[in-house]
C-alpha positions as CSV (number, residue, x, y, z in Angstrom):
1,M,149.4,46.3,-39.0
2,L,147.2,49.4,-38.9
3,K,143.8,49.2,-37.3
4,K,141.0,50.1,-39.1
5,I,139.0,53.1,-38.6
6,P,135.1,53.4,-38.4
7,W,133.4,54.4,-41.8
8,W,131.9,57.1,-39.4
9,L,134.8,58.5,-38.3
10,G,136.6,58.7,-41.9
11,G,132.9,61.2,-42.8
12,I,134.0,63.6,-40.0
13,L,137.6,63.5,-41.1
14,M,136.1,64.5,-44.7
15,A,133.6,67.3,-43.1
16,L,136.6,68.6,-41.7
17,L,138.2,69.1,-44.5
18,L,135.9,70.2,-46.7
19,L,134.9,72.3,-43.8
20,F,138.6,73.8,-43.8
21,T,139.0,73.6,-47.6
22,F,135.4,75.6,-47.7
23,S,136.9,78.0,-45.3
24,V,139.0,81.5,-45.6
25,L,141.8,79.8,-43.8
26,G,141.8,77.2,-46.4
27,A,141.7,77.2,-50.0
28,N,138.9,79.2,-50.1
29,R,136.9,77.8,-52.6
30,P,136.1,73.6,-53.6
31,I,138.2,70.0,-53.8
32,G,139.0,69.5,-57.2
33,A,141.6,67.8,-58.9
34,S,141.0,68.1,-62.6
35,T,141.7,71.8,-62.6
36,Y,144.9,71.5,-61.9
37,V,145.9,69.7,-64.9
38,P,145.3,72.5,-67.6
39,Y,146.6,75.4,-64.9
40,F,150.2,73.6,-64.2
41,A,150.1,72.9,-68.5
42,G,149.5,76.9,-68.7
43,I,153.0,76.8,-65.8
44,I,154.6,74.4,-68.1
45,F,154.2,76.0,-71.8
46,D,154.3,79.1,-70.9
47,L,150.2,79.6,-72.7
48,D,148.6,82.6,-72.9
49,P,145.0,82.9,-70.9
50,E,143.9,85.6,-74.2
51,K,144.5,82.4,-76.7
52,Y,142.8,79.7,-74.2
53,T,139.6,81.2,-72.7
54,Y,139.6,78.1,-70.0
55,L,142.8,79.2,-68.3
56,K,141.4,82.1,-67.8
57,E,138.6,81.1,-66.4
58,I,140.8,78.8,-63.9
59,H,143.4,81.8,-63.2
60,N,143.2,80.9,-59.9
61,P,143.5,77.6,-59.3
62,G,145.5,77.5,-56.5
63,S,149.0,76.3,-55.9
64,W,147.6,73.3,-53.2
65,E,145.2,71.4,-55.6
66,G,149.2,70.3,-57.3
67,V,150.6,69.5,-53.6
68,M,147.2,67.6,-52.9
69,L,147.2,65.6,-56.3
70,L,150.9,64.7,-55.3
71,G,150.2,64.0,-51.4
72,V,147.4,61.5,-52.6
73,L,150.6,59.5,-55.1
74,V,152.9,59.5,-52.2
75,G,150.2,58.5,-49.8
76,A,149.4,56.2,-52.3
77,F,152.8,54.9,-52.5
78,L,153.6,54.4,-48.8
79,N,150.3,52.4,-47.9
80,A,150.5,50.1,-50.4
81,V,154.7,49.6,-49.8
82,F,154.3,49.9,-45.8
83,V,151.0,49.5,-44.5
84,T,148.9,46.8,-46.6
85,K,152.3,45.5,-48.8
86,T,150.4,45.3,-51.3
87,F,152.5,47.4,-54.0
88,G,152.9,45.9,-57.4
89,F,152.8,46.7,-61.4
90,T,150.4,45.0,-63.1
91,V,148.7,45.6,-66.0
92,V,146.1,43.0,-66.6
93,P,144.9,42.5,-62.4
94,A,143.2,39.5,-60.9
95,A,139.7,40.4,-61.3
96,W,140.2,41.4,-64.9
97,K,141.6,38.1,-65.7
98,K,139.1,36.0,-63.9
99,Y,135.5,37.9,-65.5
100,K,137.0,38.9,-69.0
101,N,140.7,37.7,-70.4
102,N,144.3,37.7,-69.7
103,S,144.8,40.4,-72.8
104,A,146.7,43.1,-71.8
105,V,145.7,45.0,-74.7
106,S,141.6,44.9,-73.8
107,R,142.5,46.2,-70.7
108,L,144.2,49.0,-71.8
109,L,141.8,50.0,-74.9
110,W,138.0,49.3,-72.0
111,S,140.1,51.4,-69.4
112,F,140.4,54.4,-71.6
113,I,136.8,54.2,-73.0
114,G,135.7,54.3,-69.6
115,G,137.7,56.8,-68.5
116,F,136.8,59.0,-71.3
117,F,133.5,58.8,-70.8
118,L,133.8,59.8,-67.1
119,I,135.9,62.4,-67.9
120,I,132.5,63.8,-70.5
121,G,130.4,63.1,-68.6
122,A,131.7,65.4,-65.6
123,R,132.9,68.4,-67.9
124,L,129.0,67.9,-69.3
125,A,127.9,68.1,-65.7
126,G,130.3,71.3,-64.8
127,G,133.2,69.3,-63.0
128,C,135.8,67.0,-62.1
129,T,134.6,63.6,-60.7
130,S,136.5,64.4,-57.5
131,G,134.8,67.9,-57.4
132,H,131.2,66.7,-57.8
133,F,131.6,63.4,-55.5
134,L,133.7,66.2,-52.8
135,S,133.0,69.2,-52.9
136,G,128.9,69.5,-55.3
137,M,127.7,66.7,-53.0
138,T,128.3,68.4,-49.7
139,Q,127.2,71.8,-51.4
140,T,124.2,70.0,-52.6
141,A,124.8,71.1,-56.3
142,F,122.3,69.6,-58.7
143,S,124.5,69.0,-61.1
144,S,126.5,66.7,-58.3
145,M,123.8,65.3,-57.7
146,I,122.9,64.0,-60.9
147,F,126.3,62.9,-61.6
148,G,126.3,61.1,-58.7
149,A,123.2,59.3,-59.5
150,V,124.3,58.3,-63.2
151,V,127.8,57.5,-62.3
152,M,125.8,55.1,-59.4
153,A,123.7,53.5,-62.2
154,T,126.2,53.1,-64.8
155,L,128.3,51.6,-62.1
156,I,125.8,49.1,-61.4
157,I,124.8,48.3,-65.4
158,T,128.1,48.4,-66.2
159,G,129.3,45.7,-63.3
160,K,126.2,43.6,-64.1
161,L,127.0,43.2,-67.7
162,F,130.6,43.9,-67.5
163,Y,132.0,41.4,-65.2
164,K,130.2,38.0,-65.4
165,E,131.6,34.7,-64.4
166,R,133.6,33.3,-67.5
167,K,133.1,30.0,-68.5
């Protein structure tokens, strides 16, 4: 089992990653993930940027975002299989069963609703969740600060209302 790194070392490593990403040696722009999805869709489906104006706005997202997203997926898989040995497929996690119900339909429906509101909020705030939390907060962007505060308040309220012990 690997030793856990202290929280402050994780913060320092994240700061170094962000400094590199913002530098001209790195991507020369902020970290974000959701921009790559429409960029990749534009490549796959050969979409015309003149017809889809958002593609014109994101003309240069950088191929590193795709590598980053793939690295997160592979890294999480390898960690779950080899380090924590917790890999498994489940639609209804144990916490959902404990606090809500055993219904896969209920779990998927609420996951969709929660994800929908999170994406709508992020787009209204002008960016994706990872972009706001990682890049926006480090730049003290006002929209990111508002987004972060609303997400934290919503987490607390949702946790209090949604995850009550079942009788």
